[in-house]
C-alpha positions as CSV (number, residue, x, y, z in Angstrom):
1,M,0.0,0.0,0.0
2,G,1.5,3.2,-1.1
3,F,0.9,6.4,0.9
4,G,1.9,8.6,-2.0
5,I,-0.2,11.6,-3.0
6,E,-1.9,11.2,-6.3
7,Y,-1.6,14.3,-8.4
8,N,-5.0,13.9,-10.1
9,I,-6.6,14.2,-6.6
10,I,-4.7,17.4,-5.9
11,I,-5.7,18.9,-9.2
12,A,-9.3,17.9,-8.6
13,Y,-9.3,19.6,-5.2
14,L,-7.6,22.8,-6.7
15,L,-10.2,22.9,-9.5
16,G,-13.0,22.5,-7.0
17,L,-11.7,25.3,-4.9
18,I,-11.3,27.6,-7.9
19,L,-14.8,26.7,-9.0
20,L,-16.2,27.4,-5.5
21,Y,-14.4,30.8,-5.4
22,I,-15.9,31.7,-8.8
23,I,-19.4,30.7,-7.8
24,G,-19.1,32.6,-4.5
25,W,-17.8,35.7,-6.4
26,F,-20.9,35.6,-8.7
27,L,-23.2,35.4,-5.7
28,V,-21.5,38.3,-3.8
29,I,-21.7,40.8,-6.8
30,P,-25.6,41.0,-6.8
31,I,-25.7,41.5,-3.1
32,K,-23.3,44.4,-3.4
33,I,-25.5,45.9,-6.1
34,I,-28.6,45.5,-3.9
35,W,-27.0,47.1,-0.9
36,R,-25.8,50.0,-3.1
37,L,-29.4,50.5,-4.4
38,I,-30.8,50.5,-0.9
39,Y,-28.1,53.0,0.2
40,N,-28.6,55.3,-2.7
41,G,-32.4,55.1,-2.2
42,I,-32.1,56.1,1.4
43,I,-29.8,59.0,0.6
44,G,-32.1,60.1,-2.2
45,G,-35.1,60.0,0.2
46,I,-33.2,62.1,2.7
47,M,-32.3,64.7,0.1
48,L,-36.0,64.8,-1.1
49,F,-37.2,65.2,2.5
50,I,-34.8,68.1,3.1
51,L,-36.0,69.6,-0.3
52,N,-39.6,69.3,0.8
53,L,-38.8,71.0,4.2
54,V,-37.0,73.9,2.6
55,G,-39.2,74.0,-0.5
56,S,-42.4,74.3,1.5
57,F,-41.5,78.0,1.9
58,L,-41.0,78.4,-1.8
59,G,-43.9,76.2,-3.0
60,I,-41.8,73.3,-4.2
61,H,-42.9,69.8,-3.4
62,V,-41.6,66.5,-4.8
63,V,-43.4,63.3,-3.9
64,I,-41.1,60.8,-2.2
65,N,-41.5,57.3,-3.5
66,P,-38.9,54.6,-4.4
67,L,-38.5,55.8,-8.0
68,T,-37.8,59.4,-7.1
69,A,-35.6,58.4,-4.2
70,L,-33.5,56.2,-6.5
71,I,-33.2,59.0,-9.1
72,A,-32.1,61.5,-6.5
73,G,-29.8,58.9,-4.9
74,F,-28.1,58.0,-8.2
75,L,-27.8,61.4,-9.7
76,G,-27.4,63.4,-6.5
77,I,-28.2,67.2,-6.6
78,P,-28.7,67.1,-10.5
79,G,-31.2,64.4,-10.0
80,V,-33.2,66.5,-7.5
81,I,-33.1,69.4,-9.9
82,L,-34.3,67.1,-12.6
83,L,-37.2,65.9,-10.5
84,I,-38.2,69.5,-9.7
85,I,-38.1,70.3,-13.5
86,I,-40.2,67.3,-14.3
87,Q,-42.6,68.1,-11.5
88,K,-43.1,71.7,-12.9
89,F,-43.6,70.4,-16.5
90,L,-46.1,67.7,-15.6
């Protein structure tokens, strides 16, 4: 009985580890995107809330919903300005 290490078993383990790493990487990417969307949506909602507080004196009001929050979160200040312009035209 030989106690030598067979190289095909080592190669199989290494390929299995590489495959496990790749699958794990593909599963982590969507989670990062989802967290980024949630974060941007929260920041956008806060920006719109502040706009509505300050804009109440000027007659500016933008409805806060998930779509407007994500637009404001992704585009930042230009996104809030875009929402104000769209609100005025519609």
